[in-house]
Steps between C-alpha positions, in 0.01 A plus 500: 500500500636839400572768756245781470601866514278808499653815350327826597594821318279763337764554230398217270826491298698445823257235625508320166881506479523350849236241407686404181833454677356302790310273262829431319628372837209256520267691734126538452430875506185708526477879505294771668505868411327664797466451873150352506586243235818416692308425821245286316762296316725460805213345694331305221810368322722456808828545310827377647651850481385855422696781336315813612550857380426779750344760268172345383153629406204445737714357781868560561743212535509573874121467523512178300769358726317601818183333374642175371730446797192424711434198280817381325865444592678446167812710430427854380773702327429872475605699193618841623641818350870547573464832680216392730694346789205543737283287272734206551472514878123547484466195276710285732300620799177395328631150436691511171779246481730716292508772238648557157603854406405652166659513251596134525650238271300188420796295619456654845126441499538134408774451761291662776194296407694174510668592829165572663353174374770281651354352817725221628847618405669546837431184699507130435138377457570210736601743775180699453301175507657403832406838644151520352364678810709724724384678816677769698304652784161607362618477138434188291600451136379212282744474209290252304180705513689831484303622801601711798317530833551739788316410821288255292390780265596461134738769372487603135849542356603589149705249306819695568427545872446125535821418313699735722347360818559142388861566410577666834313233700690220327824676591431614859745718692709554187545862393453587132588838356266671257714421196489131587123504550449682171702236318369195686132576555432747219737333256661828391868571462431869566208724591367759742581382853206698638283222360638276773438752778141568396419129467650428842296782653177375342573147615569610856172690511315183405669231711634675810337619820619715788640192670598282202781638282628260236692693235790676664721775360873457547597864481737571214486139382153370407207294623447162663217285638523454875423145602398580853 
């Protein structure tokens, strides 16, 4: 079964160029040209990944992301203008997994898409199978079902948030710098390190309480998952 990708951009030539190049790589691609159509297709088609422009008619990319994140967890890559640094942070805060800056090369787009679609690249499947359910304090993670619970309440994580949590949990008490996390979890050789910080902050807000702190900052070094 082909991997499905939804490309959302009101500039049809750009959307069609992206579609053409991704289809050459073997992906199944659909397009949307405004925010309302993007929401409808994201929910009805359930693509494996969404490329989402910010400037859209009817609903902005931010509004689309805010709306679909209540129902879906697939990777979302925002398409942002180079000079709009604040847009990047806003997108990450709303649950985007990453962003691609315009103007971009199709080689970069294809590489980012493939990196975000890799799910099991950093741990041996047998090791994950052995640790199918892990519990620390009030936090429980089921690796097979891709589910997270805090105090018996299900926590909705994005694909990227779950991957980051899983990686840190499977390597407890080991400190990873941001460059290492970007390469290992995101699959990028280079990128904006603020992506790591924003994702860590979002994850902490979802899985930590006043008494339970799991993801610890090693000042000047990086992050690690505290076992207990």
